[in-house]
C-alpha positions as CSV (number, residue, x, y, z in Angstrom):
1,M,259.7,85.4,175.2
2,S,262.2,87.8,176.7
3,P,264.7,86.6,179.3
4,Q,263.8,86.8,182.9
5,I,266.4,88.1,185.4
6,R,266.2,86.9,189.1
7,K,268.3,86.3,192.1
8,M,270.3,83.0,192.0
9,T,269.2,80.2,194.3
10,R,270.9,76.9,195.3
11,S,269.0,75.0,192.7
12,D,270.7,77.1,190.0
13,I,274.3,76.0,190.9
14,K,274.5,73.3,188.2
15,G,273.2,75.7,185.5
16,V,275.7,78.4,186.5
17,Q,278.5,75.8,186.4
18,E,277.5,74.7,182.9
19,T,277.0,78.2,181.7
20,A,280.4,79.3,183.0
21,T,282.0,76.3,181.2
22,D,280.2,77.0,177.9
23,S,281.0,80.7,178.0
24,W,284.7,80.2,179.0
25,H,285.4,77.6,176.3
26,A,283.8,79.8,173.6
27,T,285.3,83.1,174.7
28,Y,288.8,82.0,175.6
29,K,289.5,79.5,172.8
30,G,292.9,80.4,171.4
31,I,293.5,82.9,174.2
32,I,293.8,80.7,177.3
33,P,294.9,77.0,177.0
34,L,292.0,74.6,177.6
35,E,293.7,72.8,180.5
36,I,294.2,76.1,182.3
37,Q,290.5,77.1,181.6
38,N,289.3,73.8,183.0
39,R,291.5,74.0,186.2
40,F,290.2,77.5,186.8
41,L,286.5,76.5,186.2
42,D,286.9,73.4,188.5
43,M,288.2,75.7,191.3
44,A,286.1,78.8,190.8
45,Y,282.8,77.0,190.2
46,S,283.1,74.1,192.5
47,D,280.0,73.3,194.6
48,D,281.8,74.6,197.7
49,M,282.7,77.9,196.0
50,M,279.2,78.3,194.6
51,H,277.7,78.1,198.0
52,R,280.2,80.7,199.2
53,K,279.3,83.0,196.3
54,L,275.6,82.6,197.1
55,A,276.2,83.7,200.7
56,Q,278.7,86.5,200.0
57,S,277.9,87.9,196.5
58,H,275.1,89.3,194.5
59,M,274.3,86.5,192.0
60,F,271.7,86.9,189.3
61,V,270.6,84.5,186.6
62,A,269.0,85.0,183.2
63,E,266.4,82.4,182.1
64,E,264.5,81.9,178.9
65,D,261.9,79.3,178.4
66,G,262.9,77.7,181.7
67,K,266.6,77.3,180.7
68,M,269.5,79.3,182.2
69,I,271.2,81.3,179.5
70,G,273.5,83.5,181.6
71,F,274.4,84.9,185.0
72,A,276.2,87.8,186.7
73,D,278.3,87.8,189.9
74,F,278.8,91.1,191.8
75,T,280.7,91.6,195.1
76,Q,279.1,93.4,198.0
77,P,279.8,97.1,198.0
78,D,282.7,98.3,200.3
79,A,282.5,101.4,202.4
80,Q,283.1,103.7,199.4
81,G,280.5,101.9,197.2
82,K,283.1,100.0,195.2
83,V,281.7,96.8,193.7
84,V,283.6,94.3,191.5
85,L,281.7,92.6,188.7
86,N,283.4,89.2,188.9
87,A,281.5,87.8,185.9
88,I,278.8,88.2,183.3
89,Y,278.8,84.9,181.4
90,L,276.3,83.9,178.7
91,R,275.8,80.8,176.8
92,P,277.2,81.4,173.3
93,A,273.8,81.2,171.6
94,S,272.5,84.0,173.9
95,Q,275.2,86.5,173.2
96,N,274.5,89.7,171.3
97,K,270.8,89.6,172.3
98,G,270.8,92.1,175.1
99,V,271.0,89.5,177.9
100,G,274.3,90.8,179.3
101,T,272.9,94.3,179.4
102,L,269.8,93.1,181.3
103,L,272.1,91.3,183.9
104,L,274.3,94.4,184.2
105,T,271.4,96.8,184.6
106,H,269.6,94.5,187.1
107,G,272.7,94.3,189.3
108,I,273.2,98.1,189.2
109,E,269.6,98.6,190.2
110,Q,269.5,95.9,192.9
111,I,272.8,96.5,194.8
112,E,272.3,99.2,197.4
113,G,275.2,101.5,198.0
114,L,276.9,100.8,194.6
115,A,278.8,103.9,193.5
116,T,281.6,102.5,191.3
117,L,281.7,99.2,189.4
118,Y,285.0,97.6,188.4
119,V,285.6,94.8,186.0
120,E,288.7,93.0,184.7
121,V,288.7,91.9,181.1
122,E,291.3,89.9,179.2
123,K,292.7,92.3,176.5
124,E,292.1,89.8,173.7
125,N,288.5,89.2,174.8
126,K,287.2,91.6,172.1
127,I,283.6,90.7,172.7
128,G,283.8,91.6,176.4
129,R,285.8,94.8,175.8
130,R,283.2,96.0,173.2
131,F,280.4,95.2,175.6
132,Y,281.9,97.2,178.5
133,D,283.0,100.1,176.3
134,A,279.5,100.4,174.8
135,R,278.0,100.6,178.3
136,G,280.2,103.5,179.5
137,F,283.0,101.6,181.2
138,R,286.4,103.3,180.9
139,T,289.9,101.7,181.0
140,V,291.8,102.5,184.2
141,K,294.9,100.5,183.6
142,E,296.4,97.5,181.7
143,Y,298.7,95.0,183.3
144,D,300.1,91.4,182.9
145,D,298.5,88.8,185.2
146,D,300.0,85.4,185.9
147,F,297.0,83.1,185.5
148,D,298.1,79.6,186.5
149,G,301.4,80.0,184.6
150,H,299.8,81.6,181.6
151,V,300.3,85.4,181.2
152,L,297.1,87.3,180.6
153,K,297.0,90.9,179.4
154,T,294.4,92.3,181.8
155,V,292.4,95.5,181.4
156,L,290.8,97.0,184.5
157,M,287.7,99.0,183.6
158,T,285.3,101.1,185.7
159,L,281.9,102.6,185.6
160,H,280.6,105.3,187.9
161,V,276.9,104.9,188.6
């Protein structure tokens, strides 16, 4: 059965939180210290923050056999059609199976007024960089980012749609 992509609901919050944690721990092992990852996840995916994201963002989930396997979080477009892709996170077992592409495509198709999509990727996140490169994103700039006392090498990428 192929994954189903749909708009996130309140009942998906726990699944999104678990997916974010699984994805972060797999992706950033050896890149971002675990304690910093956990502090970020606790803040960015708290129940309170999830309710705000639901109200203010475009959130989509991917399910397969009734289980959440991934999600995407897009901002609302600004007056120029700029949208920030805050996250596409997949459970590790669901990576490299086209699920991220389905989530990205669904967001692009569903968000009215989207003209340019921006995403920030950690430079050492080779899986993420390859994903965005393969889908036509181009690097705009690279910079150091203080992430809770840990310096990240961040790459800003963009896609004109």
